[in-house]
Every structure is written in C-alpha cells, then in structure tokens.
C-alpha positions in Angstrom: 9.7 -22.9 -40.0 7.8 -19.6 -39.9 8.2 -17.2 -42.9 7.9 -13.4 -42.7 7.8 -11.1 -45.7 9.2 -7.7 -44.4 8.5 -4.8 -46.6 10.1 -2.2 -44.5 12.8 0.3 -45.4 15.6 -0.3 -42.9 17.3 3.1 -43.4 15.7 4.9 -40.5 16.8 4.5 -36.9 13.2 3.8 -35.9 12.7 1.0 -38.5 16.1 -0.6 -37.5 15.3 -0.6 -33.8 11.7 -2.0 -34.7 13.2 -4.8 -36.8 15.9 -5.5 -34.1 13.1 -6.1 -31.6 11.4 -8.5 -34.2 14.8 -10.3 -34.6 15.0 -10.7 -30.8 11.7 -12.4 -30.7 12.3 -14.6 -33.7 15.9 -15.8 -32.2 14.2 -16.7 -29.0 11.2 -18.6 -30.6 12.5 -19.6 -34.0 13.5 -20.8 -36.3 12.0 -17.9 -38.5 13.0 -17.0 -41.9 12.6 -13.4 -43.3 12.2 -12.5 -47.0 12.7 -9.1 -48.5 11.6 -7.4 -51.7 12.7 -3.9 -52.8 10.3 -1.0 -52.5 9.9 -0.6 -56.3 8.7 -4.3 -56.7 5.0 -3.4 -56.3 5.0 -0.4 -58.5 7.0 -2.2 -61.1 5.5 -5.6 -61.2 1.9 -5.0 -59.8 -0.3 -6.6 -57.1 -0.6 -10.0 -58.9 3.3 -10.5 -59.0 3.5 -9.8 -55.2 0.6 -12.0 -54.4 2.3 -14.8 -56.5 5.6 -14.3 -54.8 4.0 -14.6 -51.3 2.3 -17.8 -52.3 5.5 -19.2 -54.1 7.5 -18.5 -50.8 4.7 -19.8 -48.5 4.7 -16.7 -46.6 3.0 -16.7 -43.1 2.7 -13.0 -42.3 3.6 -9.7 -43.9 5.1 -6.7 -42.2 4.9 -3.6 -44.3 4.9 0.2 -44.7 2.0 2.0 -46.1 3.5 4.7 -48.4 1.9 5.8 -51.5 0.6 2.3 -52.3 -3.0 1.0 -51.3 -2.2 -2.3 -49.7 -6.0 -3.5 -49.2 -5.3 -6.2 -51.9 -3.1 -8.1 -49.3 -6.5 -9.1 -47.5 -6.9 -11.6 -50.4 -4.0 -13.7 -49.0 -5.8 -14.8 -45.8 -2.6 -14.3 -43.6 -1.9 -11.8 -41.0 -0.7 -8.3 -42.2 0.9 -5.9 -40.1 1.3 -2.1 -41.3 4.2 -0.4 -39.6 3.5 3.2 -40.8 0.3 4.3 -42.6 -1.6 7.4 -44.0 -5.2 5.9 -43.3 -6.4 3.0 -41.2 -7.5 -0.3 -42.6 -9.4 -2.0 -39.8 -8.6 -5.5 -41.1 -4.8 -4.9 -40.7 -2.9 -4.9 -37.5 -0.9 -1.7 -36.9 1.4 0.5 -34.7 -1.0 2.7 -32.6 1.8 3.8 -30.6 0.7 6.4 -28.0 1.3 9.3 -30.4 -0.7 11.6 -28.3 1.5 10.9 -25.4 4.6 11.9 -27.4 3.0 15.3 -28.2 2.1 15.7 -24.5 5.7 14.9 -23.4 7.1 17.5 -25.6 4.6 20.3 -24.4 5.2 19.3 -20.8 9.0 19.6 -21.4 8.7 23.0 -23.1 6.5 24.3 -20.3 9.2 23.3 -17.7 11.4 25.5 -19.8 9.1 28.3 -19.0 8.1 28.9 -22.7 4.7 30.5 -23.6 4.9 30.2 -27.4 4.6 26.8 -28.9 5.0 25.6 -32.5 4.5 22.2 -34.3 5.8 21.2 -37.7 4.3 18.0 -39.0 3.9 15.7 -42.0 0.5 16.2 -43.5 0.4 12.7 -44.9 0.3 10.6 -41.9 -1.9 9.8 -38.9 0.9 9.5 -36.5 1.9 13.2 -37.0 -1.5 14.6 -36.8 -1.9 12.6 -33.5 1.2 13.8 -32.0 0.2 17.4 -32.9 -3.2 16.8 -31.0 -1.4 15.6 -28.0 0.9 18.6 -28.0 -1.8 21.1 -28.7 -3.8 19.7 -26.1 -1.4 20.5 -23.2 -0.5 24.0 -24.7 -4.2 25.0 -24.6 -4.4 23.9 -21.0 -1.8 26.5 -20.0 -3.2 29.2 -22.4 0.0 29.0 -24.5 0.1 30.5 -28.1 0.0 27.8 -30.6 1.4 27.7 -34.2 1.3 24.9 -36.8 2.7 24.1 -40.1 2.3 20.9 -42.2 4.1 19.9 -45.4 5.2 16.8 -47.3 8.7 15.4 -46.5 11.2 17.9 -48.0 12.8 15.5 -50.4 14.4 16.5 -53.8 10.8 16.6 -55.3 8.9 18.7 -52.7 11.7 20.8 -51.4 11.7 23.4 -54.0 8.0 23.9 -53.6 7.5 23.7 -50.0 10.7 25.3 -48.6 9.8 28.8 -49.1 6.5 28.3 -47.4 8.2 26.6 -44.3 10.9 29.4 -44.3 8.3 32.0 -44.4 6.4 30.3 -41.4 9.5 30.0 -39.4 10.5 33.7 -39.8 6.9 34.8 -38.9 6.9 32.8 -35.5 7.0 35.0 -32.4 10.5 34.6 -30.6 11.4 32.9 -28.4 9.3 29.9 -29.2 9.5 26.2 -28.5 9.1 24.0 -31.5 8.2 20.4 -31.9 8.8 18.4 -35.1 6.9 15.3 -35.9 10.2 13.4 -36.1 13.9 14.0 -36.4 14.0 14.2 -40.1 11.7 17.1 -40.0 13.5 18.6 -37.1 16.7 18.6 -39.3 14.8 20.5 -41.9 13.9 23.3 -39.4 17.6 23.4 -38.2 18.8 23.7 -41.9 16.4 26.5 -42.7 17.1 28.3 -39.3 20.9 28.2 -40.0 20.4 29.7 -43.5 18.3 32.6 -42.2 20.1 33.2 -39.1 17.7 32.2 -36.5 19.4 31.2 -33.3 18.8 27.6 -31.9 18.1 27.4 -29.1 17.8 31.0 -28.0 15.3 32.0 -30.5 13.8 28.6 -31.5 13.9 25.6 -29.0 13.9 22.6 -31.1 12.9 19.0 -30.3 12.4 16.0 -32.6 11.1 12.3 -32.3 12.8 8.9 -32.6 16.3 9.8 -31.5 17.9 9.0 -34.8 21.5 9.7 -33.6 22.8 10.3 -37.1 20.3 12.8 -38.0 20.4 14.5 -34.5 24.2 14.9 -34.5 24.5 15.9 -38.1 22.9 19.2 -37.1 24.5 22.1 -35.3 23.3 22.5 -32.7 22.7 18.9 -32.2 18.9 18.1 -32.0 17.1 16.8 -28.9 14.7 14.1 -29.3 12.2 11.9 -27.7 13.0 8.3 -27.5 10.3 5.8 -28.1 10.3 2.2 -27.1 10.7 0.9 -30.9 12.7 -2.2 -30.1 10.1 -3.5 -27.6 7.4 -2.7 -30.1 9.0 -4.9 -32.8 9.4 -7.6 -30.1 5.6 -7.4 -29.3 4.8 -7.6 -33.0 6.7 -10.6 -33.3 5.0 -12.3 -30.4 1.6 -11.2 -31.6 2.1 -12.4 -35.2 3.6 -15.8 -33.9 0.2 -16.1 -32.0 -1.8 -15.5 -34.9 0.1 -17.8 -37.2 -0.1 -20.8 -34.6 -3.8 -20.4 -34.1 -4.6 -19.5 -37.6 -6.5 -16.4 -36.5 -6.6 -13.1 -38.4 -8.0 -10.8 -35.8 -6.0 -7.6 -36.0 -4.1 -6.1 -33.1 -2.5 -2.9 -32.1 1.1 -2.4 -31.0 1.5 0.4 -28.5 5.0 1.9 -28.6 5.7 4.0 -25.4 7.4 7.2 -25.3 10.2 6.8 -22.9 12.4 9.9 -22.3 13.9 12.9 -23.9 17.5 12.7 -24.9 18.7 16.3 -24.4 21.2 17.9 -26.7 22.2 21.4 -27.6 18.9 22.5 -29.4 17.0 22.7 -26.0 19.8 24.3 -23.9 17.9 27.3 -23.2 15.2 28.6 -20.8 12.7 31.4 -21.4 13.9 33.5 -18.6 13.9 37.3 -18.9 15.9 37.8 -15.8 19.4 37.5 -17.0 20.9 37.0 -13.6 18.8 34.0 -13.0 19.3 32.7 -16.4 22.9 32.8 -15.8 22.6 30.7 -12.7 20.4 28.1 -14.5 22.9 27.9 -17.3 25.7 27.4 -14.6 23.8 24.7 -12.8 23.4 22.9 -16.1 27.0 23.2 -17.1 28.3 22.1 -13.6 25.7 19.5 -12.8 28.4 17.1 -11.4 30.1 19.8 -9.2 29.2 20.8 -5.7 26.4 23.4 -6.1 25.8 25.1 -2.7 23.3 27.9 -2.8 25.7 30.3 -1.0 28.1 29.7 -3.8 25.5 30.3 -6.5 24.5 33.6 -4.7 28.2 34.6 -4.8 28.2 34.0 -8.5 24.9 36.0 -8.9 26.1 38.9 -6.8 23.2 38.9 -4.5 22.3 37.6 -1.2 21.1 34.1 -0.8 17.6 35.1 0.4 17.2 37.5 -2.7 18.6 34.8 -5.1 16.0 32.2 -3.7 13.2 34.6 -4.2 14.1 35.6 -7.6 14.8 32.1 -8.8 11.5 30.9 -7.6 9.7 33.9 -9.2 11.4 33.3 -12.4 11.4 29.5 -12.8 8.6 28.5 -10.3 11.0 26.2 -8.6 13.3 26.3 -5.7 17.0 26.2 -6.3 17.5 23.2 -4.3 14.7 21.2 -6.2 16.0 22.4 -9.6 19.5 21.3 -8.6 18.3 17.9 -7.4 16.3 17.4 -10.7 19.4 18.1 -12.8 21.6 15.9 -10.9 18.9 13.0 -11.0 18.5 13.5 -14.8 22.4 13.2 -15.1 22.5 10.1 -13.2 19.6 8.7 -15.1 21.4 9.4 -18.3 24.6 7.7 -17.2 22.7 4.6 -16.0 21.5 3.9 -19.5 24.7 4.9 -21.4 27.5 3.4 -19.0 27.9 0.4 -16.9 28.9 2.5 -13.8 27.5 1.5 -10.5 24.9 3.6 -8.7 27.7 4.4 -6.1 30.2 5.6 -8.6 27.5 7.8 -10.0 26.5 9.1 -6.8 30.1 10.1 -5.9 30.5 11.8 -9.4 27.3 13.7 -9.1 28.5 15.2 -5.6 26.7 12.9 -3.2 28.4 10.9 -0.5 25.5 8.7 0.6 24.2 6.3 -2.0 21.2 5.4 -0.1 19.9 9.0 -0.3 20.6 8.9 -4.0 18.5 5.8 -4.4 15.7 7.5 -2.3 15.9 10.7 -4.3 16.0 8.9 -7.6 13.0 6.9 -6.8 11.0 9.9 -5.4 11.9 12.0 -8.5 11.6 9.4 -11.3 8.9 7.1 -9.8 11.1 4.2 -10.4 14.3 2.8 -8.8 17.7 3.1 -10.4 18.1 -0.6 -11.1 14.6 -0.9 -12.8 15.2 2.3 -14.8 18.5 1.0 -16.2 16.8 -2.4 -17.0 13.9 -0.7 -18.7 15.7 1.8 -20.8 19.2 0.6 -21.4 18.1 -1.0 -24.8 16.1 2.0 -26.0 
C-alpha cells in the first residue's frame, strides 16, 4: 500500500484537476492511500510535529504547496517531495515546471491576432510561475514592437486589498485604451474585472481581458465572463503520480519536473472585441462571430456592409491582415473544435451545423488549420 500525504488546498480549479489526475493514476496502479492535514497544522504545531506525523503514518511521498512556509526541512525525511506551487526553487524537490513561458506567448499571440498594439500584464509578485508567464508574454510583444505595461501585487485578499487596490486601480486607469491585458491567473483577472466595473472601464472594448487556468466558477462570476487559457492540469497530476510511483518503487530521490502544457483558449465575453478602427469592417467581423454557424457568403456580407464585394475584400484584408474566406474558415473550425470537446456530437453533425455539406472537406480543413485530426483533438482535449 502506497501512502501519499497531500498538503494542497483543493478549493481552486487548477488544484482539483491536478488532484483528479493524481487519483486517475492511483486508481489504475493502486492501491494507494491519501492522507491530508489542514493548512494551519505546520504553523500551529511546528516542523517536528509534521515530521512525526509523516513517520507515524509511514508516508511514502509528499505533495505540497509552497506558500509562506519554508519546506526545506522535509529533506530530512528521505522520501520524495513534490512541490505543486512555489515562490523559490529548491533543487532537491520535484516540482511543476509547466511551460509558463508558453502560456504567456499564447496570450500575446492571441492578442496580436485581435490586432492590438498595447499590451499589459498583471501578475503575482510572489511566485515564479507568474514571472515566467510575464516573460513569455513580453517576449512576443517586443517582437512586434508592441507597447508593454506591467503591474505586480500580492493576491488581493482581505489583508492586502485595502493597501494594493488603489495602486491597481490607478494603473488600470492610466493604461492607454484600447489595450489587451493578460492576468497571471483567473483570480487576478477577476480583480481586474471588478475594478474596471467600479470605474466604468469597458471590457472588452477598452480592455480585452484574459486569465489562466479556466476556473469556470471564477470566469463566469464576472460580467462580462472572462476568457481563459486552459492548461493540461489533469495530465500533470497523472504524470506526477507516475513519477512518484517510480521513485517510491526504486527508492530513488532524484527530483523531476512535470511540464503542464498550455492547450487552448476558452473564449468568453471578455475577449469579444477586435482593435479595428474601420467601423464597417468591425461590424462585419462581429457579424461573422455572432453567426458562425450560418451560411456566410462574401456577397451577403458585402450587402450588409453596403459596399461592393471587391471593396469589402480589400478593406477587410487591410484592416485584419486576413482574407474574409480565411477568417470565416478559422471561426468555423474554432467553433467545431469547441463542440468536439464539449459535446458528443459526431463530426458529420457538427459539419452540417457549421454550414458544410461535405464532412471530408471539414476533416481536411480542420487538420490543416489545427495541425491535428478532429478525432485526436477530441481525445486529447476532452478531459481538459
């Protein structure tokens, strides 16, 4: 019987998905037994009490968060220790080294496709993962000579809110508009949303807002609802279980890193805007997004825009950098992709709903656009 001590708060969506993946592995390779201790145990009882409890329970490995506590004393136990979230790096502990920079790059590339030139990042100054996300974000922004702004704070809980809220508010008010803003996670994005609402800052027209982790409760508590980057947390938990199992069996303590991939962006109302000055083209873009499953002939769009087809095509390409046909195709493929992972509908049914009458063409277009087949896309992302 393998025994794991889990010192992780399960209230966040990220942690719940991570722990679900860990349980998936345990159920396939068990029996495993999990032990928990409340967050205050270490603070209230001290290091010696925690060590004694680990020995008493004959714990084989520990999975913990690194908050305000220094956990270096766990090295004395001589068992594998995995740190799920950390402020600094202990080279003797295994950890999530998720491709944080990729998350930042994905956000910047998404904003650039929305034609933004002003970019902002709001991060948690205490954590390595937040700083790494900002570095990836800024790296892409600088490549396109975008204007970059950054603000860091503590998490604005009851203790910090009164002290930091006014500084964050001042920063948000000072930003040039329109601007595309990435928050280090969904909780920080919700803080931005709340302050914008208080100060009459329009999301998404003045601030395009994107979070990370796709915590559906947090994202949908906001109005407008918050778009978020989906990360493969469940698979990260599964791989953690696999690597810990190997260390326990072989009695090795060599630390390992778990890379949690950034999968996709779950788009909601907070990113439903493009930085397009030409209002006639912006109207067409919004029409396409709102009628993505309808027949979208260029001649019909030209009629809506009150201009010739040729003029619309030229103005659309000048404003967006894309042809109308490519833009429509991308939107329809993105809609099909979202339906593949949120429903059980067949590709044929989705193709017909999206306005196509040839499923083979949809298969080909999907693979060319997404660089993966529809079946493999559903298999890879349906549990994310």
